[in-house]
C-alpha atoms as an extended CHARMM CRD file, in Angstrom:
* protein
*
       131  EXT
         1         1  LYS       CA              7.1780000000      -35.5040000000        5.6770000000  PROA      1               0.0000000000
         2         2  ALA       CA              3.7180000000      -34.0960000000        5.8650000000  PROA      2               0.0000000000
         3         3  ILE       CA              4.3430000000      -33.0450000000        9.5110000000  PROA      3               0.0000000000
         4         4  ALA       CA              5.0330000000      -29.8100000000       10.3580000000  PROA      4               0.0000000000
         5         5  VAL       CA              7.2950000000      -28.8910000000       12.7050000000  PROA      5               0.0000000000
         6         6  ASN       CA              7.7700000000      -26.5260000000       15.3810000000  PROA      6               0.0000000000
         7         7  SER       CA              8.7080000000      -27.0850000000       19.7760000000  PROA      7               0.0000000000
         8         8  LYS       CA              5.5640000000      -29.1300000000       20.5850000000  PROA      8               0.0000000000
         9         9  THR       CA              6.6250000000      -31.7120000000       17.3730000000  PROA      9               0.0000000000
        10        10  LEU       CA             10.1910000000      -31.5480000000       16.8020000000  PROA      10              0.0000000000
        11        11  VAL       CA             11.1450000000      -33.7280000000       20.2620000000  PROA      11              0.0000000000
        12        12  PRO       CA              8.9900000000      -36.5750000000       19.1300000000  PROA      12              0.0000000000
        13        13  ASN       CA             10.8920000000      -36.6080000000       16.1140000000  PROA      13              0.0000000000
        14        14  ILE       CA             13.7300000000      -36.6860000000       17.3540000000  PROA      14              0.0000000000
        15        15  GLU       CA             12.1500000000      -39.3710000000       19.5000000000  PROA      15              0.0000000000
        16        16  ARG       CA             11.3940000000      -41.1730000000       16.1810000000  PROA      16              0.0000000000
        17        17  THR       CA             15.4620000000      -41.8610000000       15.2440000000  PROA      17              0.0000000000
        18        18  ARG       CA             15.4350000000      -44.1690000000       17.9420000000  PROA      18              0.0000000000
        19        19  ASP       CA             12.5680000000      -45.9230000000       16.8670000000  PROA      19              0.0000000000
        20        20  THR       CA             11.9800000000      -50.0590000000       16.5260000000  PROA      20              0.0000000000
        21        21  ASN       CA             10.9310000000      -49.5190000000       12.8860000000  PROA      21              0.0000000000
        22        22  PRO       CA             13.6570000000      -48.7660000000       10.1830000000  PROA      22              0.0000000000
        23        23  GLY       CA             10.8940000000      -47.1650000000        8.3230000000  PROA      23              0.0000000000
        24        24  VAL       CA             10.4060000000      -44.7710000000       10.7760000000  PROA      24              0.0000000000
        25        25  ARG       CA             13.4120000000      -43.6190000000       11.4800000000  PROA      25              0.0000000000
        26        26  ARG       CA             14.9510000000      -43.1450000000        8.5080000000  PROA      26              0.0000000000
        27        27  ALA       CA             11.8740000000      -40.8000000000        7.4790000000  PROA      27              0.0000000000
        28        28  ALA       CA             12.1950000000      -38.6640000000       11.2880000000  PROA      28              0.0000000000
        29        29  PHE       CA             15.8050000000      -38.1670000000        9.7250000000  PROA      29              0.0000000000
        30        30  GLU       CA             14.2160000000      -37.2430000000        6.0220000000  PROA      30              0.0000000000
        31        31  VAL       CA             12.4270000000      -34.9160000000        8.4750000000  PROA      31              0.0000000000
        32        32  LEU       CA             15.5530000000      -33.4290000000       10.3280000000  PROA      32              0.0000000000
        33        33  ILE       CA             16.6310000000      -32.6640000000        6.7390000000  PROA      33              0.0000000000
        34        34  ASP       CA             14.1300000000      -31.3270000000        4.9020000000  PROA      34              0.0000000000
        35        35  LYS       CA             12.5510000000      -29.3860000000        7.8040000000  PROA      35              0.0000000000
        36        36  ILE       CA             15.1010000000      -27.6640000000       10.4250000000  PROA      36              0.0000000000
        37        37  SER       CA             18.4480000000      -26.3520000000       10.8730000000  PROA      37              0.0000000000
        38        38  ILE       CA             20.5250000000      -27.0240000000       13.2440000000  PROA      38              0.0000000000
        39        39  ARG       CA             20.1430000000      -23.7100000000       14.7210000000  PROA      39              0.0000000000
        40        40  ALA       CA             16.7760000000      -24.9520000000       15.9830000000  PROA      40              0.0000000000
        41        41  MET       CA             18.3110000000      -27.5550000000       17.6010000000  PROA      41              0.0000000000
        42        42  LYS       CA             20.0100000000      -27.9330000000       21.1220000000  PROA      42              0.0000000000
        43        43  ILE       CA             22.8610000000      -29.6450000000       21.0440000000  PROA      43              0.0000000000
        44        44  SER       CA             21.8550000000      -31.8830000000       23.5740000000  PROA      44              0.0000000000
        45        45  TYR       CA             19.3090000000      -32.7350000000       20.1910000000  PROA      45              0.0000000000
        46        46  ARG       CA             21.9970000000      -32.6340000000       17.6110000000  PROA      46              0.0000000000
        47        47  MET       CA             24.3230000000      -35.2000000000       19.9570000000  PROA      47              0.0000000000
        48        48  LYS       CA             21.4740000000      -37.6950000000       20.2640000000  PROA      48              0.0000000000
        49        49  VAL       CA             20.3250000000      -37.6470000000       16.6360000000  PROA      49              0.0000000000
        50        50  LEU       CA             24.0460000000      -38.3470000000       15.1470000000  PROA      50              0.0000000000
        51        51  GLU       CA             24.9810000000      -41.4320000000       17.9560000000  PROA      51              0.0000000000
        52        52  SER       CA             21.4230000000      -43.1500000000       17.1160000000  PROA      52              0.0000000000
        53        53  GLY       CA             21.8550000000      -42.2700000000       13.0620000000  PROA      53              0.0000000000
        54        54  LEU       CA             25.7130000000      -42.8970000000       12.8860000000  PROA      54              0.0000000000
        55        55  ARG       CA             25.5720000000      -46.0250000000       15.4740000000  PROA      55              0.0000000000
        56        56  ASP       CA             22.2790000000      -48.1500000000       13.8130000000  PROA      56              0.0000000000
        57        57  ARG       CA             22.5890000000      -50.6310000000       12.3470000000  PROA      57              0.0000000000
        58        58  ASN       CA             20.2110000000      -50.4140000000        9.3840000000  PROA      58              0.0000000000
        59        59  THR       CA             21.9630000000      -48.5110000000        5.9500000000  PROA      59              0.0000000000
        60        60  ALA       CA             19.2380000000      -46.7360000000        4.6550000000  PROA      60              0.0000000000
        61        61  VAL       CA             19.2890000000      -45.2110000000        8.9870000000  PROA      61              0.0000000000
        62        62  LYS       CA             22.2860000000      -44.8680000000        8.3320000000  PROA      62              0.0000000000
        63        63  GLU       CA             22.5640000000      -43.1550000000        5.2560000000  PROA      63              0.0000000000
        64        64  ALA       CA             19.6840000000      -40.3770000000        5.8090000000  PROA      64              0.0000000000
        65        65  CYS       CA             22.3090000000      -39.8040000000        8.8820000000  PROA      65              0.0000000000
        66        66  ILE       CA             24.8040000000      -38.7820000000        6.7110000000  PROA      66              0.0000000000
        67        67  SER       CA             22.7350000000      -36.6820000000        4.4400000000  PROA      67              0.0000000000
        68        68  LEU       CA             22.0810000000      -34.8510000000        7.8440000000  PROA      68              0.0000000000
        69        69  ILE       CA             25.7020000000      -34.2930000000        8.8810000000  PROA      69              0.0000000000
        70        70  LYS       CA             26.1760000000      -33.2820000000        5.0990000000  PROA      70              0.0000000000
        71        71  LYS       CA             23.0310000000      -30.2370000000        5.6490000000  PROA      71              0.0000000000
        72        72  TRP       CA             24.5580000000      -29.7270000000        8.4940000000  PROA      72              0.0000000000
        73        73  VAL       CA             28.3050000000      -29.1360000000        7.0720000000  PROA      73              0.0000000000
        74        74  SER       CA             26.1600000000      -27.5550000000        4.3500000000  PROA      74              0.0000000000
        75        75  TYR       CA             25.1110000000      -24.5970000000        6.5920000000  PROA      75              0.0000000000
        76        76  TYR       CA             28.7750000000      -23.7530000000        8.0060000000  PROA      76              0.0000000000
        77        77  ASP       CA             29.6150000000      -23.2620000000        4.2530000000  PROA      77              0.0000000000
        78        78  ASP       CA             32.0050000000      -26.7930000000        4.4270000000  PROA      78              0.0000000000
        79        79  ASP       CA             33.8300000000      -25.9190000000        7.8640000000  PROA      79              0.0000000000
        80        80  ILE       CA             34.0470000000      -28.8190000000        9.7000000000  PROA      80              0.0000000000
        81        81  ILE       CA             35.8640000000      -26.8370000000       12.1440000000  PROA      81              0.0000000000
        82        82  LYS       CA             32.0950000000      -24.8960000000       12.6940000000  PROA      82              0.0000000000
        83        83  LEU       CA             30.6710000000      -27.7780000000       12.7600000000  PROA      83              0.0000000000
        84        84  LEU       CA             32.6430000000      -29.3390000000       15.6320000000  PROA      84              0.0000000000
        85        85  LYS       CA             31.4380000000      -26.2680000000       17.5390000000  PROA      85              0.0000000000
        86        86  ALA       CA             28.1200000000      -26.5880000000       17.2810000000  PROA      86              0.0000000000
        87        87  LEU       CA             28.6730000000      -29.9600000000       19.1460000000  PROA      87              0.0000000000
        88        88  ASP       CA             29.2800000000      -31.3670000000       21.8790000000  PROA      88              0.0000000000
        89        89  VAL       CA             32.5840000000      -31.8510000000       21.0690000000  PROA      89              0.0000000000
        90        90  GLU       CA             33.9940000000      -32.5270000000       24.6840000000  PROA      90              0.0000000000
        91        91  GLY       CA             31.5930000000      -34.4030000000       25.2630000000  PROA      91              0.0000000000
        92        92  LYS       CA             31.0270000000      -36.9440000000       23.5390000000  PROA      92              0.0000000000
        93        93  VAL       CA             34.9330000000      -37.1640000000       21.4850000000  PROA      93              0.0000000000
        94        94  ASP       CA             34.0460000000      -40.5000000000       20.3720000000  PROA      94              0.0000000000
        95        95  LEU       CA             30.1480000000      -39.4880000000       17.6420000000  PROA      95              0.0000000000
        96        96  CYS       CA             32.2940000000      -36.0240000000       16.9780000000  PROA      96              0.0000000000
        97        97  GLY       CA             35.3970000000      -38.0890000000       15.8430000000  PROA      97              0.0000000000
        98        98  GLU       CA             32.7940000000      -40.9160000000       13.5670000000  PROA      98              0.0000000000
        99        99  VAL       CA             30.8090000000      -38.1080000000       12.6090000000  PROA      99              0.0000000000
       100       100  VAL       CA             34.5350000000      -35.7800000000       11.6690000000  PROA      100             0.0000000000
       101       101  ALA       CA             34.8670000000      -39.6500000000        9.6330000000  PROA      101             0.0000000000
       102       102  GLU       CA             31.6820000000      -39.7590000000        7.7570000000  PROA      102             0.0000000000
       103       103  ILE       CA             32.7600000000      -35.9250000000        6.3590000000  PROA      103             0.0000000000
       104       104  LEU       CA             35.7630000000      -37.2290000000        5.1410000000  PROA      104             0.0000000000
       105       105  ASN       CA             34.1950000000      -39.6320000000        3.6630000000  PROA      105             0.0000000000
       106       106  HSD       CA             31.2660000000      -37.9840000000        2.0650000000  PROA      106             0.0000000000
       107       107  VAL       CA             31.9650000000      -34.4720000000        1.2830000000  PROA      107             0.0000000000
       108       108  HSD       CA             35.0510000000      -34.2580000000       -1.0840000000  PROA      108             0.0000000000
       109       109  ILE       CA             37.9650000000      -34.7800000000        0.7050000000  PROA      109             0.0000000000
       110       110  ASP       CA             39.7480000000      -31.6240000000       -1.1510000000  PROA      110             0.0000000000
       111       111  THR       CA             36.9730000000      -29.3090000000        0.4380000000  PROA      111             0.0000000000
       112       112  ALA       CA             37.4760000000      -30.5370000000        3.8000000000  PROA      112             0.0000000000
       113       113  LEU       CA             40.8530000000      -29.9350000000        3.5020000000  PROA      113             0.0000000000
       114       114  GLN       CA             41.0940000000      -26.8070000000        2.0220000000  PROA      114             0.0000000000
       115       115  CYS       CA             39.2200000000      -25.1470000000        5.0270000000  PROA      115             0.0000000000
       116       116  LEU       CA             40.9720000000      -26.3990000000        7.6380000000  PROA      116             0.0000000000
       117       117  VAL       CA             43.8840000000      -25.9750000000        6.3440000000  PROA      117             0.0000000000
       118       118  SER       CA             42.1640000000      -22.2860000000        5.7650000000  PROA      118             0.0000000000
       119       119  ARG       CA             42.0490000000      -21.9130000000        9.2370000000  PROA      119             0.0000000000
       120       120  ILE       CA             45.1970000000      -23.0690000000       10.5240000000  PROA      120             0.0000000000
       121       121  GLU       CA             46.8480000000      -20.6740000000        8.0900000000  PROA      121             0.0000000000
       122       122  ASN       CA             44.2380000000      -17.6160000000        8.8670000000  PROA      122             0.0000000000
       123       123  LYS       CA             44.5160000000      -18.1660000000       13.1200000000  PROA      123             0.0000000000
       124       124  GLY       CA             48.6200000000      -18.7920000000       12.6300000000  PROA      124             0.0000000000
       125       125  ASN       CA             50.4920000000      -20.3920000000       15.6130000000  PROA      125             0.0000000000
       126       126  THR       CA             47.3700000000      -19.5110000000       18.0260000000  PROA      126             0.0000000000
       127       127  PHE       CA             44.7200000000      -22.7960000000       16.3000000000  PROA      127             0.0000000000
       128       128  ASN       CA             43.3350000000      -23.9540000000       18.9530000000  PROA      128             0.0000000000
       129       129  THR       CA             42.7620000000      -27.5670000000       17.9700000000  PROA      129             0.0000000000
       130       130  THR       CA             40.8890000000      -28.5800000000       21.0670000000  PROA      130             0.0000000000
       131       131  ILE       CA             38.2660000000      -26.1580000000       20.1700000000  PROA      131             0.0000000000
């Protein structure tokens, strides 16, 4: 956690999310949670981090990834659609489905649903579900 995050240290930290040691993987997620904005990461990096974290066998690593997702949802004012737009929805449909499932399991479901309903009401019949 004492590492300074910049363009030279971001990629190695992302690679640490796939380390053989679960403590290192968890610590890498904690650095991402504490020091990196979603906007500072390329879409490919976001997807790599989510894929390795959500599919990790270690519970602590998976929970750290879920905490990262919560931070990202918060960054987008609890708007799941905005978060999905920041991810590679078309290229990684299964992974984005896992992300939405975790959001609905760990964020207040009424907040998430309220946001979705609001988006639908504001767009009327032109709501684009394919993002």
